[in-house]
C-alpha positions as CSV (number, residue, x, y, z in Angstrom):
1,M,-61.8,0.2,-4.2
2,T,-62.5,-2.1,-7.2
3,P,-60.9,-5.5,-7.6
4,S,-59.6,-5.0,-10.9
5,S,-56.5,-2.7,-11.0
6,P,-54.6,-1.3,-14.1
7,G,-51.3,-3.0,-15.3
8,L,-52.7,-6.0,-13.7
9,P,-54.7,-9.0,-15.6
10,L,-58.5,-8.8,-15.7
11,G,-59.9,-11.0,-12.5
12,F,-56.1,-11.1,-11.2
13,H,-57.3,-10.9,-7.7
14,E,-59.4,-14.3,-8.2
15,W,-55.8,-16.3,-9.2
16,M,-54.4,-18.5,-6.8
17,P,-51.6,-16.7,-4.6
18,G,-48.8,-18.6,-6.1
19,L,-49.7,-17.3,-9.8
20,Q,-50.1,-13.8,-8.3
21,G,-47.0,-13.6,-6.9
22,M,-45.5,-14.7,-10.3
23,T,-46.9,-12.6,-12.1
24,L,-46.0,-9.6,-10.1
25,A,-42.4,-10.7,-10.6
26,L,-43.0,-10.7,-14.2
27,L,-44.5,-7.9,-14.4
28,T,-41.7,-5.9,-12.4
29,F,-39.4,-6.5,-15.4
30,V,-41.8,-4.6,-17.7
31,Q,-42.2,-1.4,-15.1
32,E,-42.0,-1.5,-11.7
33,D,-43.7,1.4,-10.2
34,V,-47.5,0.3,-11.4
35,P,-47.3,-3.4,-10.6
36,T,-45.9,-2.6,-7.2
37,F,-48.7,0.5,-6.5
38,S,-51.5,-2.1,-7.5
39,A,-50.5,-4.8,-5.7
40,A,-50.5,-2.3,-2.4
41,L,-53.5,-0.7,-3.4
42,L,-55.1,-4.2,-3.7
43,S,-53.8,-5.5,-0.4
44,A,-54.8,-2.4,1.1
45,G,-58.3,-3.1,-0.1
46,G,-58.3,-6.7,1.1
47,H,-58.5,-8.0,-2.5
48,L,-54.5,-9.1,-2.2
49,S,-52.6,-11.4,0.4
50,W,-50.1,-8.4,1.3
51,Q,-47.6,-11.5,1.7
52,T,-48.3,-12.2,-2.0
53,G,-47.8,-8.7,-3.0
54,F,-45.1,-7.7,-1.3
55,L,-42.9,-10.7,-1.9
56,G,-43.9,-10.9,-5.8
57,C,-43.0,-6.9,-6.4
58,F,-40.2,-7.1,-4.0
59,L,-38.4,-10.6,-5.5
60,G,-39.6,-9.4,-8.7
61,I,-37.8,-6.2,-8.8
62,W,-34.6,-7.4,-7.2
63,M,-34.3,-10.4,-9.6
64,G,-34.1,-7.6,-12.2
65,D,-31.6,-5.5,-10.7
66,L,-29.3,-8.6,-10.6
67,L,-30.0,-9.9,-13.8
68,L,-29.3,-6.2,-15.4
69,Y,-26.2,-6.5,-13.3
70,L,-24.9,-10.0,-14.4
71,V,-25.4,-9.2,-18.2
72,A,-23.1,-6.0,-17.7
73,R,-20.9,-8.1,-15.6
74,G,-20.8,-10.6,-18.2
75,V,-20.3,-8.4,-21.5
76,G,-18.9,-5.5,-20.3
77,P,-15.4,-5.8,-18.9
78,S,-14.3,-8.0,-22.1
79,L,-15.8,-5.0,-24.2
80,L,-13.9,-2.8,-22.7
81,Q,-10.8,-4.3,-23.3
82,R,-11.4,-4.3,-27.0
83,A,-8.7,-2.4,-29.2
84,W,-12.0,0.1,-30.8
85,V,-13.3,0.8,-27.2
86,S,-10.1,1.4,-25.6
87,R,-9.7,4.6,-28.4
88,W,-12.8,5.8,-27.1
89,C,-12.1,5.1,-23.2
90,D,-8.8,5.8,-21.9
91,P,-8.0,2.3,-20.1
92,D,-6.6,4.5,-16.9
93,L,-9.7,6.1,-16.8
94,V,-11.6,2.6,-16.2
95,A,-9.5,1.8,-13.2
96,R,-9.7,4.9,-11.8
97,S,-13.8,4.4,-11.8
98,E,-13.5,1.1,-10.6
99,R,-11.8,2.2,-7.3
100,W,-13.9,4.8,-6.8
101,L,-17.1,2.7,-7.2
102,D,-15.5,0.3,-4.7
103,E,-15.4,3.3,-2.2
104,K,-18.5,5.0,-2.9
105,G,-20.6,2.3,-4.9
106,T,-22.8,1.8,-1.9
107,W,-24.4,5.0,-1.7
108,V,-24.5,5.3,-5.3
109,L,-26.4,2.2,-5.5
110,L,-28.5,3.3,-2.7
111,T,-29.4,7.0,-4.1
112,S,-30.0,5.5,-7.6
113,R,-33.0,3.3,-6.3
114,F,-34.7,6.6,-5.4
115,V,-33.6,8.8,-7.9
116,P,-35.5,8.4,-11.4
117,G,-33.6,7.6,-14.6
118,T,-30.7,6.5,-12.9
119,R,-30.7,3.1,-11.8
120,L,-30.0,1.7,-15.6
121,A,-26.6,3.4,-15.9
122,T,-25.7,2.7,-12.5
123,Y,-26.5,-1.2,-12.6
124,V,-24.1,-1.2,-16.2
125,A,-21.6,0.4,-14.7
126,A,-21.5,-1.5,-11.5
127,G,-21.8,-4.7,-13.9
128,C,-19.1,-3.6,-16.7
129,L,-16.7,-1.8,-13.8
130,R,-16.8,-5.6,-11.7
131,F,-18.6,-4.2,-8.6
132,P,-18.5,-7.0,-6.0
133,L,-21.9,-9.2,-6.6
134,A,-22.4,-10.0,-2.9
135,R,-22.4,-6.7,-2.1
136,F,-24.4,-5.8,-4.9
137,A,-27.0,-8.1,-4.3
138,L,-26.9,-6.9,-0.2
139,V,-27.3,-3.1,-1.0
140,T,-29.7,-3.3,-3.7
141,G,-32.0,-6.0,-1.5
142,G,-32.2,-3.3,0.9
143,A,-33.0,-0.7,-1.2
144,V,-36.0,-2.4,-2.6
145,L,-37.0,-4.0,0.6
146,A,-37.4,0.0,1.8
147,W,-38.6,1.2,-1.5
148,T,-41.4,-1.5,-1.8
149,G,-42.2,-1.6,1.9
150,G,-42.5,2.2,1.5
151,I,-45.1,2.0,-1.0
152,F,-47.5,-0.6,0.5
153,L,-47.0,1.6,3.9
154,V,-48.1,4.8,1.7
155,A,-50.8,3.0,-0.3
156,T,-53.2,2.2,2.9
157,R,-53.3,6.0,3.2
158,L,-54.2,6.7,-0.7
159,D,-57.5,7.3,-2.2
160,P,-58.1,4.4,-4.4
161,T,-58.9,6.3,-7.5
162,W,-55.5,7.8,-7.8
163,L,-54.9,4.5,-9.8
164,Q,-56.6,6.1,-12.6
165,R,-54.1,7.8,-13.2
166,L,-51.6,5.0,-13.7
167,Q,-54.0,3.4,-16.3
168,H,-52.4,5.3,-19.4
169,G,-49.1,4.3,-18.4
170,A,-49.2,0.8,-17.6
171,G,-52.7,-0.7,-18.9
172,G,-51.5,-3.7,-20.7
173,A,-48.2,-4.5,-19.2
174,W,-49.1,-8.4,-19.0
175,R,-49.0,-8.2,-23.0
176,L,-45.9,-6.3,-23.3
177,I,-43.6,-8.9,-21.1
178,L,-45.3,-11.5,-23.3
179,A,-44.3,-9.7,-26.6
180,G,-40.8,-9.1,-24.7
181,L,-40.2,-12.7,-23.8
182,I,-40.9,-13.7,-27.5
183,L,-39.0,-11.2,-28.9
184,A,-36.1,-12.3,-27.0
185,A,-36.6,-15.6,-27.9
186,L,-36.2,-14.7,-31.6
187,V,-33.3,-12.8,-30.9
188,A,-31.6,-15.4,-29.0
189,W,-32.4,-18.7,-30.7
190,G,-33.6,-17.2,-34.1
191,P,-30.5,-16.9,-36.0
192,R,-29.1,-20.6,-34.5
193,H,-31.9,-22.5,-35.3
194,L,-33.6,-21.1,-38.7
195,P,-31.4,-21.4,-41.7
196,R,-32.7,-19.6,-44.7
197,G,-34.6,-21.1,-47.2
198,S,-35.8,-24.0,-44.9
199,G,-39.5,-24.6,-44.3
200,V,-38.9,-27.6,-42.5
201,R,-36.3,-26.1,-39.8
202,L,-38.8,-23.2,-39.1
203,R,-41.7,-25.7,-38.5
204,A,-39.0,-27.6,-36.6
205,W,-38.0,-24.3,-34.3
206,C,-41.8,-22.7,-34.4
207,L,-42.7,-27.0,-32.8
208,R,-40.2,-26.8,-29.9
209,W,-42.0,-23.9,-28.2
210,T,-45.2,-25.8,-28.3
211,R,-43.4,-28.2,-26.4
212,W,-42.6,-26.9,-22.9
213,E,-39.8,-29.7,-22.3
214,F,-37.5,-28.0,-25.0
215,W,-38.2,-24.1,-24.0
216,P,-34.7,-22.9,-23.1
217,A,-33.7,-22.8,-19.1
218,W,-33.9,-19.2,-18.5
219,L,-37.5,-19.7,-19.3
220,F,-38.6,-23.0,-17.9
221,Y,-37.0,-22.1,-14.4
222,F,-38.0,-18.6,-13.9
223,P,-40.9,-20.2,-11.7
224,V,-38.7,-22.2,-10.2
225,A,-36.4,-19.8,-8.8
226,F,-39.3,-17.9,-7.5
227,W,-40.5,-20.8,-5.4
228,Y,-36.6,-21.0,-4.4
229,L,-37.1,-17.4,-3.0
230,L,-40.7,-18.2,-1.4
231,L,-38.7,-21.2,0.4
232,A,-35.7,-19.4,1.5
233,C,-38.4,-17.2,3.0
234,R,-40.2,-19.8,4.8
235,Y,-37.2,-21.4,6.1
236,R,-34.9,-18.2,7.0
237,S,-32.2,-19.1,4.9
238,L,-30.8,-18.9,1.1
239,T,-28.8,-21.5,1.3
240,L,-30.5,-24.0,3.2
241,P,-30.5,-26.8,0.3
242,A,-26.1,-26.8,1.2
243,A,-27.2,-28.6,4.3
244,A,-29.7,-30.9,3.1
245,N,-26.4,-33.2,2.1
246,P,-23.5,-32.2,4.9
247,G,-21.4,-35.1,3.3
248,I,-21.4,-33.4,-0.4
249,F,-19.1,-29.4,-1.3
250,T,-22.3,-27.2,-0.9
251,G,-24.6,-30.2,-0.5
252,G,-24.4,-31.0,-4.3
253,L,-25.9,-27.4,-5.4
254,V,-22.8,-26.1,-6.9
255,G,-19.2,-26.9,-7.9
256,E,-19.3,-30.3,-6.2
257,S,-16.9,-32.9,-7.8
258,K,-18.5,-36.0,-9.2
259,L,-15.2,-38.0,-8.8
260,A,-15.2,-37.3,-5.2
261,M,-18.8,-38.6,-4.7
262,L,-18.0,-41.8,-7.6
263,E,-15.2,-42.3,-5.2
264,A,-17.0,-42.3,-2.2
265,L,-19.6,-45.0,-4.2
266,H,-16.6,-47.0,-4.9
267,R,-15.3,-47.6,-1.7
268,T,-18.4,-48.0,0.1
269,S,-20.4,-49.9,-3.1
270,P,-17.8,-50.8,-5.6
271,E,-20.0,-53.9,-7.1
272,R,-22.6,-51.1,-7.8
273,T,-20.2,-48.2,-9.0
274,A,-18.5,-47.7,-12.8
275,K,-14.9,-47.2,-11.6
276,A,-13.7,-43.2,-11.9
277,C,-10.1,-41.8,-11.9
278,R,-8.8,-38.0,-12.3
279,I,-6.7,-37.5,-15.4
280,E,-3.6,-35.2,-14.3
281,G,-1.5,-32.9,-16.3
282,A,-1.2,-29.5,-17.6
283,T,-1.0,-30.2,-21.5
284,L,-2.3,-32.8,-23.9
285,E,0.7,-35.2,-23.6
286,E,0.5,-35.2,-20.0
287,R,-2.8,-36.1,-20.1
288,M,-2.7,-38.8,-22.3
289,A,0.0,-40.3,-20.8
290,C,-1.9,-40.5,-17.8
291,L,-4.8,-41.7,-19.5
292,A,-2.4,-44.7,-20.4
293,T,-1.3,-45.2,-17.2
294,L,-4.9,-45.5,-15.7
295,R,-6.0,-47.6,-18.3
296,L,-3.1,-49.9,-17.6
297,H,-3.7,-50.4,-14.0
298,H,-7.4,-50.3,-13.8
299,G,-8.0,-52.6,-17.3
300,L,-9.9,-49.6,-19.0
301,T,-10.3,-51.2,-22.8
302,Y,-12.4,-49.2,-25.2
303,P,-15.0,-47.8,-25.2
304,F,-14.7,-45.9,-22.0
305,I,-16.5,-42.2,-20.9
306,L,-14.1,-39.1,-20.7
307,K,-16.0,-36.2,-18.9
308,P,-15.4,-33.2,-16.8
309,D,-15.0,-33.5,-12.9
310,V,-17.3,-30.3,-12.4
311,G,-20.2,-30.0,-14.9
312,Q,-23.9,-29.9,-15.5
313,R,-26.5,-30.9,-18.1
314,G,-24.5,-33.7,-19.4
315,M,-21.7,-31.1,-21.0
316,G,-18.8,-32.4,-22.5
317,V,-19.7,-36.4,-22.0
318,K,-17.7,-38.4,-24.5
319,L,-17.9,-41.8,-25.9
320,I,-14.2,-42.8,-26.5
321,R,-13.8,-45.2,-28.9
322,D,-10.3,-45.1,-29.9
323,E,-7.4,-42.9,-29.1
324,T,-8.2,-40.1,-31.8
325,Q,-11.0,-39.3,-30.4
326,A,-9.4,-39.9,-26.8
327,R,-6.6,-36.9,-28.1
328,D,-9.7,-34.6,-29.6
329,C,-11.2,-34.7,-26.3
330,L,-8.6,-33.6,-24.1
331,R,-7.1,-30.9,-26.5
332,Q,-10.6,-29.1,-26.2
333,A,-10.6,-30.2,-21.9
334,R,-10.4,-27.4,-19.8
335,G,-10.3,-27.9,-16.0
336,A,-10.1,-31.0,-14.3
337,W,-11.6,-34.4,-16.4
338,M,-11.6,-37.9,-15.2
339,V,-12.3,-41.3,-17.0
340,Q,-14.9,-43.8,-16.3
341,R,-15.2,-47.5,-17.0
342,Y,-17.9,-47.7,-19.7
343,A,-21.3,-49.3,-18.3
344,P,-22.9,-50.9,-21.9
345,G,-26.2,-51.4,-20.2
346,P,-28.2,-50.7,-22.6
347,C,-31.0,-49.4,-20.1
348,E,-30.4,-46.2,-18.2
349,F,-32.4,-45.1,-15.2
350,G,-32.4,-41.8,-12.8
351,V,-33.5,-42.8,-9.6
352,F,-34.5,-39.9,-7.4
353,Y,-33.7,-40.8,-3.4
354,A,-34.6,-39.1,-0.4
355,R,-34.4,-39.6,3.7
356,F,-35.2,-36.9,6.6
357,P,-31.9,-37.0,8.8
358,R,-34.1,-39.0,12.1
359,E,-35.7,-41.3,9.7
360,P,-34.3,-44.9,9.8
361,Q,-35.2,-45.8,6.3
362,G,-35.1,-43.8,2.8
363,R,-37.6,-44.4,0.2
364,I,-37.3,-43.7,-3.8
365,V,-39.3,-40.3,-4.9
366,A,-39.2,-40.9,-9.0
367,I,-37.6,-43.0,-11.5
368,T,-36.6,-41.9,-14.9
369,E,-36.4,-44.3,-17.7
370,K,-34.1,-42.8,-20.1
371,V,-34.4,-43.9,-24.1
372,F,-31.9,-43.0,-26.8
373,P,-33.2,-41.7,-29.9
374,F,-31.4,-42.9,-33.6
375,V,-32.2,-43.1,-37.0
376,T,-32.4,-46.1,-39.2
377,G,-31.1,-45.5,-42.5
378,D,-32.7,-46.1,-46.4
379,G,-29.5,-46.0,-48.1
380,S,-30.1,-43.0,-50.2
381,R,-30.4,-40.3,-47.6
382,T,-27.8,-38.8,-45.1
383,V,-27.8,-38.7,-41.5
384,E,-28.5,-35.3,-41.5
385,A,-31.4,-35.7,-43.5
386,L,-32.6,-38.3,-41.7
387,V,-32.8,-36.4,-38.9
388,W,-34.7,-33.7,-39.9
389,A,-37.3,-36.2,-41.3
390,D,-37.8,-37.7,-37.8
391,D,-40.7,-35.8,-36.0
392,R,-39.0,-36.0,-33.1
393,A,-35.4,-35.7,-33.8
394,R,-35.6,-32.5,-36.1
395,L,-36.7,-30.7,-32.7
396,M,-33.3,-31.1,-31.3
397,A,-31.6,-31.3,-34.7
398,P,-29.0,-28.9,-33.9
399,T,-27.7,-30.6,-31.1
400,Y,-27.6,-33.7,-32.5
401,L,-25.8,-32.8,-36.0
402,K,-23.1,-30.5,-33.8
403,R,-22.3,-33.9,-31.7
404,L,-22.2,-36.5,-34.8
405,G,-19.9,-33.8,-36.9
406,H,-18.8,-35.3,-40.1
407,R,-21.0,-38.2,-40.0
408,R,-23.7,-36.1,-40.7
409,S,-22.8,-36.4,-44.5
410,E,-22.8,-40.1,-44.0
411,V,-25.4,-42.0,-46.2
412,L,-26.3,-45.1,-43.7
413,P,-26.9,-48.5,-45.6
414,E,-30.8,-49.5,-45.7
415,G,-31.9,-51.3,-42.1
416,A,-28.9,-49.7,-40.1
417,T,-29.3,-47.4,-37.3
418,L,-27.4,-44.7,-35.7
419,K,-27.4,-43.7,-32.1
420,L,-28.1,-40.0,-31.8
421,V,-27.2,-39.2,-28.3
422,E,-24.3,-41.2,-25.8
423,A,-25.2,-39.0,-22.6
424,G,-28.6,-39.8,-20.8
425,N,-29.2,-36.2,-20.4
426,H,-32.4,-34.4,-21.8
427,A,-30.4,-31.3,-22.4
428,Q,-28.2,-33.0,-24.5
429,G,-31.2,-35.0,-26.6
430,C,-32.1,-38.4,-24.4
431,I,-35.9,-38.6,-24.1
432,F,-37.2,-39.1,-20.6
433,R,-39.9,-41.7,-19.8
434,D,-41.6,-41.6,-16.2
435,G,-40.6,-44.8,-15.0
436,T,-41.7,-44.5,-11.0
437,C,-43.8,-48.0,-11.8
438,H,-41.0,-49.3,-12.0
439,R,-40.4,-49.0,-8.5
440,T,-39.9,-52.0,-6.3
441,P,-39.8,-53.0,-2.4
442,A,-36.4,-54.8,-3.4
443,L,-35.0,-51.9,-5.5
444,E,-35.8,-49.1,-2.8
445,A,-34.4,-51.5,-0.3
446,C,-31.0,-51.6,-2.4
447,I,-30.6,-47.8,-3.2
448,D,-31.2,-47.3,0.4
449,R,-28.5,-49.6,1.5
450,V,-25.8,-47.8,-1.0
451,S,-27.1,-44.4,0.2
452,R,-26.7,-44.9,4.1
453,R,-23.3,-46.2,3.6
454,L,-22.7,-42.6,2.3
455,D,-21.9,-40.3,5.2
456,G,-23.9,-36.9,5.1
457,F,-26.1,-38.1,2.0
458,F,-29.5,-37.7,2.4
459,V,-31.4,-36.8,-1.1
460,G,-30.1,-36.3,-4.6
461,R,-30.0,-38.7,-8.1
462,Y,-28.1,-42.0,-9.0
463,D,-27.7,-42.4,-12.7
464,L,-27.3,-46.4,-13.0
465,R,-27.2,-48.3,-16.1
466,C,-28.6,-52.1,-16.3
467,A,-28.9,-55.2,-18.7
468,S,-32.9,-54.9,-18.4
469,V,-35.9,-53.5,-16.5
470,E,-36.0,-56.9,-14.7
471,D,-32.5,-56.3,-13.2
472,L,-33.4,-52.6,-12.2
473,R,-37.0,-54.0,-10.6
474,N,-34.8,-56.7,-8.5
475,G,-32.4,-54.3,-7.4
476,G,-29.5,-55.2,-9.4
477,P,-27.3,-56.2,-10.9
478,F,-26.8,-52.3,-12.0
479,Q,-23.8,-49.7,-11.9
480,I,-23.6,-46.3,-10.9
481,I,-22.7,-44.2,-13.2
482,E,-23.3,-40.5,-11.7
483,L,-24.4,-39.1,-8.4
484,N,-26.0,-35.7,-8.0
485,G,-26.9,-34.0,-4.7
486,A,-29.4,-31.0,-3.9
487,A,-29.6,-29.7,-7.3
488,S,-30.8,-32.8,-9.1
489,E,-33.7,-32.7,-10.5
490,V,-36.8,-35.6,-10.8
491,T,-36.1,-35.9,-14.3
492,N,-39.2,-37.9,-14.5
493,L,-41.2,-34.4,-15.0
494,Y,-39.7,-34.3,-18.8
495,D,-41.8,-37.0,-19.9
496,A,-43.6,-35.5,-22.6
497,R,-47.0,-36.7,-21.6
498,H,-47.1,-34.6,-18.9
499,S,-48.6,-31.3,-18.4
500,L,-46.6,-28.4,-17.8
501,W,-48.3,-27.5,-14.7
502,T,-47.5,-31.3,-13.6
503,A,-43.9,-30.5,-14.4
504,Y,-43.8,-27.5,-11.8
505,G,-45.5,-29.1,-9.4
506,M,-42.9,-32.0,-9.4
507,L,-40.2,-29.6,-9.3
508,F,-41.9,-27.2,-6.7
509,R,-42.3,-30.6,-4.2
510,Q,-39.0,-31.6,-5.2
511,W,-37.1,-28.6,-3.9
512,H,-39.5,-28.3,-0.7
513,L,-38.1,-31.9,-0.3
514,V,-34.6,-30.5,0.0
515,F,-35.7,-27.7,2.1
516,A,-37.2,-29.8,4.6
517,I,-34.1,-32.1,4.7
518,G,-31.8,-29.2,4.9
519,A,-33.7,-27.8,7.9
520,G,-33.7,-31.0,9.8
521,N,-29.9,-31.2,9.7
522,R,-29.8,-28.0,10.3
523,S,-31.7,-28.7,13.9
524,L,-28.7,-31.4,14.4
525,G,-26.0,-28.8,14.1
526,T,-25.4,-28.4,10.0
527,S,-24.5,-25.3,9.2
528,P,-25.3,-24.1,5.9
529,T,-22.9,-23.0,3.2
530,S,-22.7,-19.3,3.5
531,L,-23.7,-17.2,1.0
532,K,-20.5,-15.5,0.2
533,D,-19.0,-19.5,-0.3
534,L,-21.8,-20.3,-2.4
535,L,-21.6,-17.5,-5.0
536,R,-18.0,-18.3,-4.9
537,A,-18.3,-21.6,-5.6
């Protein structure tokens, strides 16, 4: 058998195993059978590790099934409730279909995997009719396992020349996946970021795609998700990172309370923590009354921070300078929110810390220096024009301008500056620089002391503010404004000076570290959160 196979890129057999696996997974999104047969026959001929080929095809097909279901689950139920749909689709029939699928769904899903032409309709129906996610994942995972395993077993008995029969159907699938990603990006991002008649905005939007740090999360994190699944196979647990921090809900993977972690920090290291309190109340007036009471009791003066108790990527974080801003923020608030004392800084850093369970002392893995972008007025141009004129700010212009609101039409006096972002979060437009050079024994000892006082905390990232870089290097004074657990990132990877491969290397090492710490806690008796509870969270 020749090393080249239809449906796979030229020289595929010479690539690194990790890249081979990711490529196979991506190709299954376009056409499942051809890359699976090709990988199986390459493995049979000794040109591809069967572990790499099998895992790449299995995980790619299974993730494709789950993504199709999740899209249908997100759109279908609300669509079925629309009035114009109800005229064509009887609600009673929908309800009966849901009950029938709940009873027969397992066998329907298993059958669809082996009957050509039925999978798309079956998986879309399962999502629209709210078939349980955990059950869907288990059944389809088992079916894909049987399907892929069967192909790899049968492939060893096939004539290698049989591959030529697949040439016409899939020779160039790797090109199709690239075209599909570009098309999806144009559909999803084009209408929002490309106002008509704006050459500057068109160039800015195109430039975003040449800068990996601005790629959408669904594209950037796909290889990370694949790496996570490989680690899960290696450590024999899909939820093992939840055991990395036994003292945090789900280990800090999802659904953890920011306030709970800040309160734990305030009890153990009050001098290092920016005080935060929960805002109670179901109505706007009840929340405003609670906010007034908290401010009086804790001496919170303007400005202060309002943010959701459960959230990510800096969403919802607001710097409040007066009562009107507070009322506007709480009017739109959903779920639990908190108020936090403002730490003026002006310097902000992210410090990623890790300690293995049996280690006497932890270490700082990475430090991120956060730079808050601003524009400078010239007395004639509006804030919006200044943003579009800035080489980097234009790449995040829609995010900045939406946050600035009515100020986008303001003309700044000459020399006056306006900060474009208050939250130190890359997704919200903050600039990240690799600050690991600021790591010192004094800072490492200080962060280790704070961390060891927290029961059940071993790995995560501190976001802190201080007056200067020297204060950071000397181990204080600084104020911790947030602590993130197992799902936090070594955010220095977003430094534009790093290559894409360097960034992925950082993320891969980080997740390997989290899994290893989780395994260490598991050996001491900690049970990871169950998959069911994790999905519920």
